All heavy atoms as an XYZ file, in Angstrom:
913
protein
N      89.829    139.736    123.100
C      88.379    139.608    123.180
C      88.048    138.126    123.358
O      88.525    137.292    122.618
C      87.761    140.165    121.894
C      86.267    140.204    121.928
S      85.518    140.912    120.431
C      85.946    142.622    120.602
N      87.227    137.823    124.352
C      86.924    136.413    124.580
C      85.838    135.910    123.636
O      85.138    136.677    122.986
C      86.567    136.155    126.050
C      85.243    136.763    126.478
O      84.298    136.777    125.665
O      85.126    137.198    127.631
N      85.707    134.591    123.568
C      84.765    133.969    122.634
C      83.321    134.375    122.902
O      82.546    134.601    121.975
C      84.903    132.446    122.702
C      84.108    131.738    121.640
C      84.374    130.249    121.632
O      85.546    129.858    121.683
O      83.395    129.503    121.584
N      82.943    134.513    124.185
C      81.573    134.933    124.519
C      81.289    136.307    123.945
O      80.217    136.553    123.407
C      81.376    134.947    126.049
O      81.635    133.648    126.551
C      79.966    135.369    126.405
N      82.264    137.209    124.036
C      82.094    138.568    123.519
C      81.886    138.543    122.007
O      81.022    139.234    121.482
C      83.324    139.409    123.893
C      83.312    140.789    123.329
C      82.292    141.643    124.017
N      82.301    142.957    123.393
C      81.323    143.809    123.477
N      80.257    143.511    124.175
N      81.382    144.958    122.885
N      82.692    137.741    121.302
C      82.556    137.642    119.851
C      81.182    137.082    119.489
O      80.498    137.604    118.624
C      83.679    136.772    119.258
C      85.019    137.475    119.436
C      83.416    136.479    117.784
C      86.221    136.605    119.150
N      80.742    136.042    120.180
C      79.429    135.457    119.893
C      78.319    136.461    120.160
O      77.381    136.577    119.381
C      79.226    134.198    120.726
C      80.101    133.047    120.300
C      80.010    131.856    121.228
O      79.197    131.880    122.171
O      80.770    130.911    121.012
N      78.399    137.193    121.265
C      77.384    138.187    121.603
C      77.354    139.293    120.555
O      76.284    139.699    120.098
C      77.649    138.773    123.004
O      77.628    137.714    123.961
C      76.619    139.813    123.376
N      78.527    139.761    120.159
C      78.591    140.813    119.143
C      77.993    140.338    117.825
O      77.189    141.040    117.205
C      80.040    141.259    118.933
C      80.139    142.401    117.958
C      81.515    143.022    117.921
O      82.251    142.939    118.912
O      81.828    143.609    116.873
N      78.341    139.140    117.400
C      77.811    138.598    116.141
C      76.292    138.436    116.222
O      75.576    138.740    115.259
C      78.478    137.258    115.828
N      75.802    137.989    117.346
C      74.364    137.792    117.538
C      73.611    139.122    117.438
O      72.603    139.226    116.731
C      74.132    137.132    118.901
C      72.761    136.617    119.230
C      72.350    135.493    118.290
C      72.741    136.108    120.675
N      74.110    140.152    118.093
C      73.435    141.448    118.088
C      73.475    142.101    116.707
O      72.488    142.671    116.252
C      74.060    142.376    119.133
C      73.827    141.936    120.566
S      72.080    141.830    121.014
C      71.656    143.569    121.075
N      74.599    142.010    116.035
C      74.691    142.605    114.694
C      73.830    141.837    113.690
O      73.188    142.430    112.824
C      76.145    142.686    114.248
C      76.911    143.703    115.071
C      78.328    143.909    114.591
N      79.055    144.784    115.508
C      78.941    146.104    115.567
N      78.118    146.728    114.747
N      79.635    146.807    116.426
N      73.781    140.514    113.815
C      72.934    139.717    112.927
C      71.460    140.019    113.171
O      70.667    140.078    112.225
C      73.225    138.231    113.106
N      71.068    140.226    114.424
C      69.686    140.611    114.716
C      69.338    141.891    113.964
O      68.314    141.975    113.294
C      69.500    140.806    116.224
C      68.241    141.562    116.544
O      67.144    141.092    116.310
N      68.398    142.773    117.046
N      70.213    142.892    114.057
C      69.953    144.182    113.430
C      69.918    144.088    111.912
O      68.972    144.569    111.269
C      71.029    145.190    113.862
C      70.882    146.596    113.299
C      69.638    147.272    113.859
C      72.129    147.413    113.615
N      70.924    143.462    111.336
C      71.080    143.481    109.880
C      70.375    142.333    109.166
O      69.774    142.531    108.112
C      72.570    143.475    109.525
C      73.374    144.642    110.119
C      74.851    144.460    109.819
C      72.849    145.972    109.641
N      70.449    141.128    109.712
C      69.935    139.941    109.021
C      68.465    139.654    109.303
O      67.842    138.893    108.567
C      70.762    138.708    109.392
C      72.216    138.839    108.999
O      72.546    139.721    108.175
O      73.046    138.067    109.519
N      67.931    140.250    110.369
C      66.505    140.079    110.659
C      65.782    141.399    110.412
O      65.025    141.535    109.460
C      66.261    139.563    112.090
C      64.764    139.488    112.393
C      66.910    138.192    112.280
N      66.026    142.396    111.240
C      65.277    143.638    111.116
C      65.667    144.443    109.885
O      64.864    145.220    109.378
C      65.396    144.460    112.402
C      64.503    143.916    113.479
C      64.946    142.912    114.313
C      63.200    144.372    113.607
C      64.112    142.373    115.283
C      62.360    143.843    114.568
C      62.812    142.833    115.405
N      66.862    144.242    109.361
C      67.289    144.959    108.171
C      67.154    144.171    106.880
O      67.460    144.682    105.810
N      66.671    142.959    106.956
C      66.595    142.072    105.780
C      65.228    142.198    105.111
O      64.207    141.895    105.707
C      66.835    140.622    106.210
C      66.709    139.601    105.107
C      67.596    139.874    103.920
O      67.122    140.322    102.875
N      68.885    139.629    104.072
N      65.213    142.621    103.872
C      63.948    142.805    103.155
C      63.433    141.528    102.502
O      62.260    141.439    102.177
C      64.086    143.927    102.134
C      64.260    145.274    102.840
C      64.230    146.428    101.880
N      64.435    147.682    102.589
C      63.455    148.419    103.114
N      62.212    148.030    103.022
N      63.738    149.550    103.729
N      64.286    140.538    102.319
C      63.849    139.266    101.736
C      63.256    138.385    102.838
O      63.973    137.990    103.758
C      65.031    138.556    101.080
C      64.636    137.213    100.532
O      64.132    137.162     99.393
O      64.817    136.206    101.255
N      61.943    138.068    102.778
C      61.304    137.312    103.853
C      61.932    135.935    104.122
O      62.044    135.532    105.280
C      59.850    137.156    103.381
C      59.643    138.276    102.421
C      60.978    138.498    101.756
N      62.358    135.222    103.093
C      62.954    133.898    103.308
C      64.300    134.020    104.019
O      64.596    133.250    104.941
C      63.117    133.168    101.973
N      65.114    134.971    103.622
C      66.406    135.188    104.282
C      66.200    135.666    105.719
O      66.926    135.262    106.631
C      67.245    136.179    103.495
N      65.192    136.533    105.929
C      64.880    137.019    107.270
C      64.462    135.862    108.167
O      64.913    135.744    109.301
C      63.785    138.095    107.188
C      63.484    138.732    108.514
C      62.590    139.955    108.398
N      61.410    139.763    107.601
C      61.095    140.473    106.521
N      61.891    141.421    106.078
N      59.978    140.250    105.876
N      63.636    134.968    107.674
C      63.181    133.810    108.449
C      64.352    132.887    108.788
O      64.479    132.433    109.924
C      62.104    133.024    107.704
C      61.687    131.741    108.446
C      60.496    131.057    107.824
N      59.301    131.866    107.901
C      58.586    132.085    109.007
N      58.953    131.556    110.136
N      57.511    132.832    108.969
N      65.222    132.616    107.822
C      66.378    131.740    108.068
C      67.272    132.331    109.161
O      67.735    131.605    110.046
C      67.154    131.522    106.780
N      67.498    133.627    109.107
C      68.321    134.274    110.134
C      67.639    134.199    111.496
O      68.280    133.880    112.503
C      68.594    135.724    109.752
N      66.352    134.477    111.547
C      65.616    134.451    112.816
C      65.650    133.068    113.448
O      65.777    132.939    114.669
C      64.180    134.910    112.602
N      65.536    132.038    112.648
C      65.569    130.680    113.187
C      66.926    130.347    113.794
O      67.002    129.544    114.715
C      65.171    129.689    112.100
C      63.693    129.788    111.763
C      63.256    128.969    110.570
O      64.116    128.355    109.893
O      62.038    128.959    110.292
N      68.001    130.979    113.322
C      69.341    130.788    113.888
C      69.551    131.613    115.156
O      70.290    131.214    116.044
C      70.420    131.249    112.906
C      70.751    130.365    111.780
C      72.031    130.810    111.040
N      72.331    132.242    111.053
C      71.898    133.107    110.132
N      71.134    132.714    109.133
N      72.233    134.385    110.211
N      68.931    132.780    115.217
C      69.277    133.762    116.241
C      68.379    133.777    117.473
O      68.827    134.174    118.548
C      69.244    135.163    115.629
C      70.179    135.404    114.449
C      69.923    136.768    113.845
C      71.622    135.262    114.885
N      67.123    133.396    117.314
C      66.159    133.571    118.394
C      65.698    132.259    118.999
O      65.552    131.256    118.290
C      64.904    134.318    117.888
C      65.198    135.692    117.411
C      65.191    135.985    116.068
C      65.500    136.704    118.303
C      65.473    137.265    115.608
C      65.790    137.982    117.863
C      65.770    138.263    116.517
N      65.412    132.303    120.303
C      64.723    131.198    120.939
C      63.315    131.131    120.373
O      62.739    132.155    119.977
N      62.770    129.950    120.319
C      61.443    129.751    119.707
C      60.352    130.595    120.367
O      59.427    131.050    119.709
C      61.173    128.248    119.783
C      59.806    127.782    119.778
C      59.752    126.250    119.873
O      60.659    125.549    119.420
O      58.744    125.786    120.421
N      60.460    130.846    121.674
C      59.459    131.631    122.400
C      59.919    133.066    122.657
O      59.514    133.688    123.641
C      59.142    130.957    123.735
C      58.515    129.590    123.543
O      57.776    129.410    122.557
O      58.783    128.696    124.362
N      60.759    133.603    121.774
C      61.300    134.942    121.954
C      60.184    135.957    122.200
O      59.109    135.877    121.600
C      62.166    135.360    120.734
C      61.344    135.435    119.462
C      62.894    136.665    121.006
N      60.464    136.885    123.096
C      59.557    138.003    123.364
C      60.223    139.250    122.805
O      61.368    139.552    123.138
C      59.290    138.164    124.877
C      58.439    139.399    125.146
C      58.642    136.908    125.438
N      59.502    139.955    121.926
C      60.004    141.200    121.356
C      59.041    142.317    121.717
O      57.829    142.187    121.537
C      60.119    141.114    119.825
C      60.371    142.454    119.189
C      61.581    143.106    119.389
C      59.404    143.081    118.438
C      61.821    144.357    118.836
C      59.626    144.328    117.870
C      60.837    144.964    118.066
N      59.597    143.424    122.204
C      58.757    144.564    122.543
C      59.353    145.867    122.061
O      60.572    146.059    122.090
N      58.481    146.735    121.584
C      58.843    148.109    121.257
C      57.692    148.989    121.710
O      56.780    148.516    122.388
C      59.195    148.275    119.776
C      58.044    148.012    118.816
O      56.873    147.877    119.259
O      58.299    147.945    117.605
N      57.715    150.255    121.337
C      56.675    151.167    121.830
C      55.284    150.851    121.283
O      54.291    151.281    121.847
C      57.046    152.608    121.538
C      57.092    152.944    120.075
C      57.536    154.366    119.824
O      58.234    154.949    120.653
O      57.169    154.894    118.763
N      55.204    150.095    120.208
C      53.907    149.794    119.604
C      53.262    148.531    120.152
O      52.047    148.466    120.270
C      54.048    149.693    118.084
C      54.364    151.014    117.440
C      54.419    150.928    115.927
O      53.898    149.949    115.357
O      55.002    151.837    115.322
N      54.080    147.505    120.431
C      53.494    146.247    120.891
C      54.558    145.306    121.428
O      55.748    145.535    121.268
C      52.726    145.560    119.756
C      53.600    145.066    118.622
C      52.801    144.400    117.512
O      51.973    143.521    117.806
O      53.012    144.781    116.355
N      54.081    144.238    122.048
C      54.939    143.141    122.490
C      54.455    141.897    121.779
O      53.253    141.618    121.747
C      54.861    142.955    124.012
O      55.339    144.152    124.638
C      55.708    141.777    124.474
N      55.396    141.163    121.180
C      55.046    139.939    120.463
C      55.710    138.751    121.147
O      56.689    138.899    121.880
C      55.507    139.994    118.992
O      56.934    140.026    118.951
C      54.934    141.202    118.277
N      55.160    137.566    120.875
C      55.680    136.326    121.446
C      55.892    135.327    120.323
O      54.963    135.066    119.550
C      54.704    135.759    122.477
C      54.470    136.691    123.629
N      55.199    136.631    124.785
C      53.617    137.726    123.776
C      54.794    137.582    125.600
N      53.835    138.267    125.002
N      57.119    134.804    120.229
C      57.430    133.791    119.227
C      58.059    134.359    117.978
O      57.894    135.541    117.646
N      58.790    133.500    117.291
C      59.498    133.910    116.073
C      58.547    134.380    114.978
O      58.799    135.413    114.356
C      60.433    132.777    115.585
C      61.017    133.098    114.220
C      61.550    132.531    116.596
N      57.426    133.682    114.697
C      56.541    134.162    113.620
C      56.035    135.589    113.859
O      56.005    136.396    112.928
C      55.393    133.151    113.621
C      56.011    131.893    114.151
C      56.972    132.370    115.204
N      55.679    135.912    115.091
C      55.189    137.260    115.391
C      56.304    138.288    115.268
O      56.089    139.396    114.762
C      54.579    137.291    116.785
N      57.510    137.937    115.703
C      58.648    138.838    115.554
C      58.929    139.096    114.080
O      59.169    140.229    113.677
C      59.878    138.248    116.239
C      61.127    139.108    116.196
C      61.903    138.998    117.493
C      62.014    138.730    115.029
N      58.874    138.058    113.258
C      59.103    138.218    111.822
C      58.045    139.112    111.183
O      58.363    139.936    110.318
C      59.131    136.849    111.137
C      60.377    136.014    111.411
C      60.175    134.593    110.928
C      61.598    136.647    110.773
N      56.822    138.954    111.602
C      55.748    139.805    111.075
C      56.010    141.261    111.435
O      55.862    142.159    110.606
C      54.407    139.352    111.644
C      53.234    140.104    111.075
C      51.909    139.551    111.583
O      51.762    138.329    111.660
O      51.034    140.381    111.892
N      56.440    141.497    112.657
C      56.729    142.861    113.116
C      57.908    143.451    112.339
O      57.870    144.604    111.906
C      57.023    142.826    114.618
C      57.242    144.153    115.215
C      55.903    144.877    115.448
N      56.217    146.194    115.938
C      56.147    147.300    115.198
N      55.680    147.259    113.983
N      56.494    148.451    115.695
N      58.983    142.674    112.161
C      60.153    143.153    111.413
C      59.763    143.501    109.980
O      60.173    144.540    109.452
C      61.264    142.106    111.430
N      58.967    142.667    109.348
C      58.511    142.936    107.990
C      57.669    144.194    107.909
O      57.807    144.986    106.968
N      56.814    144.397    108.889
C      55.956    145.588    108.898
C      56.780    146.862    109.036
O      56.474    147.880    108.397
C      54.940    145.485    110.036
N      57.816    146.828    109.849
C      58.692    147.996    110.001
C      59.331    148.347    108.663
O      59.331    149.505    108.241
C      59.756    147.722    111.083
C      59.093    147.664    112.469
C      60.863    148.777    111.040
C      59.983    147.104    113.560
N      59.851    147.350    107.985
C      60.501    147.598    106.692
C      59.497    148.014    105.622
O      59.809    148.862    104.780
C      61.265    146.353    106.244
C      62.505    146.030    107.077
C      63.055    144.673    106.694
C      63.551    147.116    106.935
N      58.306    147.441    105.643
C      57.291    147.772    104.639
C      56.862    149.236    104.704
O      56.469    149.810    103.694
C      56.066    146.875    104.795
C      56.316    145.443    104.359
O      57.353    145.183    103.702
O      55.481    144.571    104.696
N      56.925    149.838    105.888
C      56.513    151.243    106.060
C      57.608    152.232    105.666
O      57.345    153.421    105.558
C      56.131    151.505    107.518
C      54.867    150.830    107.953
C      54.380    151.375    109.282
N      55.407    151.452    110.297
C      55.421    150.767    111.427
N      54.446    149.922    111.696
N      56.390    150.905    112.298
N      58.823    151.742    105.489
C      59.974    152.623    105.251
C      60.306    152.706    103.765
O      59.952    151.818    102.989
C      61.174    152.083    106.017
N      61.021    153.754    103.374
C      61.493    153.829    101.982
C      62.357    152.609    101.649
O      63.077    152.100    102.513
C      62.345    155.108    101.967
C      61.887    155.912    103.140
C      61.433    154.918    104.163
N      62.297    152.176    100.408
C      63.024    150.969     99.985
C      64.524    151.095    100.192
O      65.201    150.088    100.415
C      62.724    150.669     98.520
N      65.061    152.304    100.150
C      66.506    152.468    100.300
C      66.950    152.649    101.755
O      68.142    152.764    102.047
C      67.034    153.610     99.431
C      66.354    154.928     99.573
C      65.006    155.038     98.831
O      64.729    154.316     97.870
O      64.221    155.882     99.255
N      66.015    152.639    102.703
C      66.354    152.789    104.123
C      66.996    151.510    104.654
O      66.553    150.406    104.348
C      65.110    153.129    104.935
N      68.053    151.697    105.444
C      68.782    150.564    106.017
C      69.077    150.827    107.488
O      69.137    151.975    107.939
C      70.104    150.293    105.267
C      69.842    149.876    103.827
C      71.025    151.496    105.322
N      69.281    149.736    108.233
C      69.756    149.820    109.605
C      71.276    149.849    109.584
O      71.902    149.206    108.746
C      69.299    148.602    110.418
C      67.875    148.681    110.868
C      66.873    148.081    110.126
C      67.539    149.337    112.036
C      65.555    148.135    110.545
C      66.223    149.408    112.460
C      65.226    148.803    111.709
N      71.861    150.562    110.528
C      73.311    150.576    110.703
C      73.622    150.619    112.193
O      72.969    151.361    112.949
C      73.920    151.796    110.022
N      74.583    149.824    112.623
C      75.030    149.868    114.011
C      75.615    151.248    114.281
O      76.299    151.821    113.430
C      76.052    148.780    114.274
N      75.350    151.774    115.471
C      75.792    153.121    115.819
C      76.659    153.116    117.078
O      76.878    154.156    117.680
C      74.559    154.014    116.009
C      74.879    155.499    115.958
O      75.766    155.885    115.174
O      74.242    156.268    116.706
N      77.099    151.927    117.480
C      77.933    151.801    118.675
C      78.568    150.423    118.670
O      78.170    149.553    117.887
C      77.080    151.945    119.943
O      76.258    150.788    120.131
N      79.515    150.229    119.585
C      79.951    148.852    119.795
C      78.820    148.091    120.489
O      77.866    148.707    120.989
C      81.162    149.003    120.725
C      81.006    150.326    121.380
C      80.216    151.188    120.427
N      78.917    146.783    120.527
C      77.973    145.978    121.306
C      78.410    146.063    122.762
O      79.588    145.883    123.077
C      77.956    144.513    120.818
C      77.116    143.657    121.740
C      77.430    144.448    119.386
N      77.464    146.373    123.636
C      77.732    146.444    125.067
C      77.247    145.166    125.721
O      76.186    144.650    125.359
C      77.004    147.643    125.691
C      77.473    148.963    125.158
C      76.785    149.599    124.132
C      78.614    149.566    125.676
C      77.224    150.814    123.639
C      79.053    150.786    125.180
C      78.353    151.401    124.169
O      78.788    152.601    123.676
N      77.992    144.691    126.712
C      77.587    143.525    127.469
C      78.162    142.247    126.898
O      78.731    142.216    125.814
N      78.032    141.206    127.676
C      78.461    139.873    127.255
C      77.564    138.856    127.927
O      76.846    139.168    128.860
C      79.922    139.574    127.664
O      80.024    139.670    129.082
C      80.901    140.505    127.008
N      77.632    137.634    127.445
C      76.885    136.570    128.108
C      75.392    136.731    127.982
O      74.857    136.665    126.889
N      74.726    137.018    129.089
C      73.260    136.995    129.127
C      72.581    138.314    128.779
O      71.382    138.331    128.532
C      72.795    136.542    130.512
C      73.193    135.123    130.822
C      72.729    134.688    132.199
O      72.132    135.497    132.930
O      72.976    133.527    132.531
N      73.302    139.423    128.770
C      72.708    140.730    128.479
C      73.564    141.456    127.458
O      74.789    141.447    127.552
C      72.619    141.586    129.749
C      71.794    140.987    130.855
C      70.319    140.944    130.509
O      69.758    141.904    130.000
N      69.687    139.825    130.784
N      72.924    142.104    126.496
C      73.662    142.863    125.495
C      72.818    144.017    124.993
O      71.588    143.981    125.058
C      74.065    141.960    124.324
N      73.508    145.036    124.482
C      72.836    146.213    123.928
C      73.603    146.706    122.711
O      74.823    146.579    122.636
C      72.752    147.315    124.980
N      72.858    147.262    121.748
C      73.454    147.834    120.547
C      72.603    149.012    120.109
O      71.385    148.877    119.929
C      73.502    146.788    119.424
C      74.032    147.263    118.069
C      75.500    147.671    118.170
C      73.847    146.181    117.014
N      73.233    150.183    119.942
C      72.502    151.328    119.402
C      72.588    151.283    117.885
O      73.521    150.722    117.310
C      73.047    152.667    119.929
O      74.391    152.832    119.502
C      72.958    152.742    121.446
N      71.589    151.879    117.242
C      71.495    151.810    115.786
C      70.806    153.047    115.234
O      70.182    153.812    115.969
C      70.744    150.552    115.350
C      69.438    150.331    116.061
C      69.215    149.504    117.134
C      68.179    150.955    115.782
N      67.894    149.585    117.525
C      67.241    150.456    116.713
C      67.757    151.883    114.841
C      65.909    150.863    116.716
C      66.418    152.293    114.844
C      65.518    151.771    115.778
N      70.949    153.208    113.917
C      70.197    154.208    113.167
C      69.462    153.481    112.046
O      69.838    152.380    111.645
C      71.112    155.280    112.555
O      72.028    154.657    111.649
C      71.865    156.052    113.618
N      68.408    154.120    111.560
C      67.646    153.571    110.442
C      67.303    154.726    109.518
O      66.727    155.726    109.949
C      66.369    152.895    110.936
C      65.529    152.289    109.840
C      66.003    151.228    109.092
C      64.264    152.776    109.569
C      65.238    150.653    108.083
C      63.484    152.209    108.569
C      63.971    151.147    107.825
N      67.684    154.576    108.257
C      67.364    155.625    107.302
C      68.075    155.424    105.982
O      68.727    154.408    105.742
N      67.943    156.420    105.147
C      68.567    156.421    103.827
C      70.013    156.878    104.011
O      70.255    157.929    104.621
C      67.805    157.360    102.869
C      68.494    157.433    101.526
C      66.355    156.898    102.718
N      70.985    156.106    103.524
C      72.386    156.498    103.681
C      72.638    157.911    103.155
O      72.128    158.300    102.110
C      73.145    155.453    102.853
C      72.253    154.245    102.886
C      70.850    154.812    102.837
N      73.391    158.691    103.928
C      73.716    160.061    103.545
C      72.697    161.094    103.982
O      72.932    162.285    103.840
N      71.554    160.658    104.506
C      70.510    161.573    104.969
C      70.366    161.445    106.486
O      70.897    160.523    107.096
C      69.186    161.250    104.285
N      69.621    162.372    107.071
C      69.323    162.265    108.491
C      68.580    160.954    108.750
O      67.686    160.595    107.974
C      68.443    163.436    108.938
C      69.196    164.730    109.106
C      70.101    164.680    110.306
O      71.269    164.331    110.187
N      69.584    165.005    111.449
N      68.909    160.242    109.825
C      68.196    158.997    110.122
C      66.699    159.238    110.336
O      66.294    160.271    110.871
C      68.841    158.508    111.415
C      70.170    159.185    111.477
C      69.976    160.510    110.789
N      65.913    158.279    109.910
C      64.472    158.300    110.181
C      64.210    157.950    111.639
O      63.221    158.376    112.217
C      63.756    157.295    109.277
C      63.889    157.529    107.776
C      63.348    156.339    107.005
C      63.173    158.810    107.387
N      65.092    157.118    112.211
C      64.953    156.693    113.606
C      66.318    156.327    114.164
O      67.232    155.955    113.428
C      64.021    155.482    113.696
N      66.424    156.469    115.480
C      67.591    156.013    116.239
C      67.052    155.217    117.415
O      66.013    155.558    117.967
C      68.395    157.180    116.803
C      69.103    158.004    115.780
C      69.889    159.127    116.473
N      70.601    159.919    115.517
C      71.786    159.609    115.012
N      72.398    158.514    115.405
N      72.365    160.385    114.122
N      67.776    154.173    117.795
C      67.303    153.394    118.925
C      68.388    152.530    119.515
O      69.560    152.592    119.122
N      67.965    151.740    120.472
C      68.846    150.781    121.120
C      68.087    149.469    121.284
O      66.903    149.478    121.626
C      69.367    151.298    122.476
C      70.380    150.315    123.076
C      68.237    151.592    123.442
C      71.153    150.878    124.253
N      68.761    148.391    120.961
C      68.209    147.055    121.188
C      68.841    146.488    122.449
O      70.072    146.477    122.583
C      68.517    146.118    120.011
C      67.683    146.427    118.783
O      66.622    147.068    118.920
O      68.101    146.017    117.681
N      68.004    146.033    123.363
C      68.441    145.397    124.601
C      68.029    143.936    124.518
O      66.846    143.635    124.314
C      67.771    146.059    125.801
C      67.922    147.578    125.884
C      67.022    148.138    126.963
C      69.368    147.958    126.101
N      68.986    143.034    124.674
C      68.699    141.612    124.493
C      69.075    140.794    125.723
O      70.079    141.076    126.384
C      69.458    141.071    123.285
N      68.262    139.790    125.978
C      68.588    138.739    126.930
C      68.934    137.517    126.099
O      68.198    137.170    125.168
C      67.399    138.438    127.856
O      67.044    139.639    128.551
C      67.728    137.332    128.851
N      70.050    136.886    126.431
C      70.575    135.774    125.645
C      70.698    134.542    126.529
O      71.196    134.623    127.658
C      71.951    136.145    125.053
C      71.815    137.391    124.173
C      72.549    134.975    124.287
C      73.122    138.042    123.819
N      70.225    133.419    126.011
C      70.361    132.138    126.714
C      70.657    131.056    125.681
O      70.012    131.012    124.627
C      69.087    131.801    127.487
N      71.623    130.234    125.971
C      71.954    129.152    125.051
C      72.388    129.624    123.679
O      72.153    128.951    122.682
N      73.003    130.810    123.604
C      73.471    131.336    122.332
C      72.385    131.911    121.446
O      72.628    132.189    120.271
N      71.186    132.125    122.002
C      70.069    132.698    121.239
C      69.419    133.835    122.021
O      69.413    133.830    123.249
C      69.019    131.637    120.940
C      69.507    130.569    119.977
C      68.433    129.529    119.779
N      68.892    128.494    118.888
C      68.450    128.319    117.647
N      67.522    129.112    117.170
N      68.913    127.342    116.913
N      68.844    134.759    121.297
C      68.118    135.857    121.933
C      66.758    135.337    122.385
O      66.004    134.786    121.577
C      67.952    137.045    120.967
C      69.317    137.620    120.587
C      67.061    138.129    121.593
C      69.268    138.660    119.484
N      66.467    135.522    123.673
C      65.178    135.071    124.210
C      64.234    136.234    124.496
O      63.026    136.035    124.583
C      65.384    134.257    125.501
O      66.067    135.077    126.461
C      66.172    132.993    125.232
N      64.793    137.414    124.654
C      63.991    138.624    124.864
C      64.713    139.770    124.186
O      65.919    139.923    124.339
C      63.796    138.923    126.342
C      63.035    140.210    126.603
C      62.762    140.448    128.068
N      61.672    139.648    128.576
C      60.378    139.924    128.422
N      60.008    140.983    127.744
N      59.456    139.151    128.933
N      63.958    140.570    123.430
C      64.519    141.722    122.734
C      63.590    142.904    122.952
O      62.388    142.812    122.695
C      64.653    141.421    121.238
C      65.245    142.511    120.365
C      66.709    142.747    120.718
C      65.109    142.135    118.895
N      64.160    143.984    123.454
C      63.397    145.220    123.666
C      64.072    146.318    122.855
O      65.289    146.488    122.921
C      63.376    145.611    125.154
O      62.799    144.536    125.892
C      62.567    146.882    125.362
N      63.276    147.052    122.094
C      63.778    148.171    121.316
C      63.243    149.460    121.936
O      62.025    149.608    122.113
C      63.347    148.077    119.854
O      63.967    146.922    119.277
C      63.752    149.302    119.065
N      64.163    150.366    122.237
C      63.817    151.689    122.748
C      64.222    152.705    121.690
O      65.335    152.647    121.163
C      64.546    151.981    124.049
C      64.352    150.971    125.180
C      65.256    151.318    126.348
C      62.900    150.913    125.599
N      63.311    153.617    121.357
C      63.598    154.647    120.360
C      64.072    155.927    121.012
O      63.589    156.292    122.094
C      62.351    154.921    119.520
C      61.841    153.750    118.685
C      60.571    154.141    117.971
C      62.892    153.268    117.720
N      65.007    156.624    120.363
C      65.470    157.925    120.840
C      64.365    158.941    120.596
O      63.637    158.871    119.610
C      66.744    158.327    120.100
N      64.261    159.873    121.468
C      63.247    160.938    121.353
C      63.909    162.249    121.070
O      64.900    162.616    121.450
C      62.430    161.046    122.638
C      61.679    159.789    122.943
C      60.523    159.701    122.006
N      59.872    158.408    122.184
C      59.344    157.740    121.222
N      59.394    158.179    119.993
N      58.742    156.609    121.428
């Protein structure tokens, strides 16, 4: 596995677990500042946000609506390398049916995510 692949995989998993799966706002912010470009664009079916503060607000809102024991889990290997990557995931209470399933599609530049799109399974 080449170094770019390892970096891309680490970036995608950290996005899922350390930002969108992190319930502590200070830890979530620290991770986001490492992982995202300052002008990151994040979009899902509800809205599109611009910038790290808006992305953090959106991530917090997702977690605030969910049961406290709900967690994100990777549901596939990371696909892609370099500038494009994808990771499927589940979100829910461990041992129960997932509350949601989706895929994160990322554009990466300079070792940071500059665009993130989340698509939900139907």
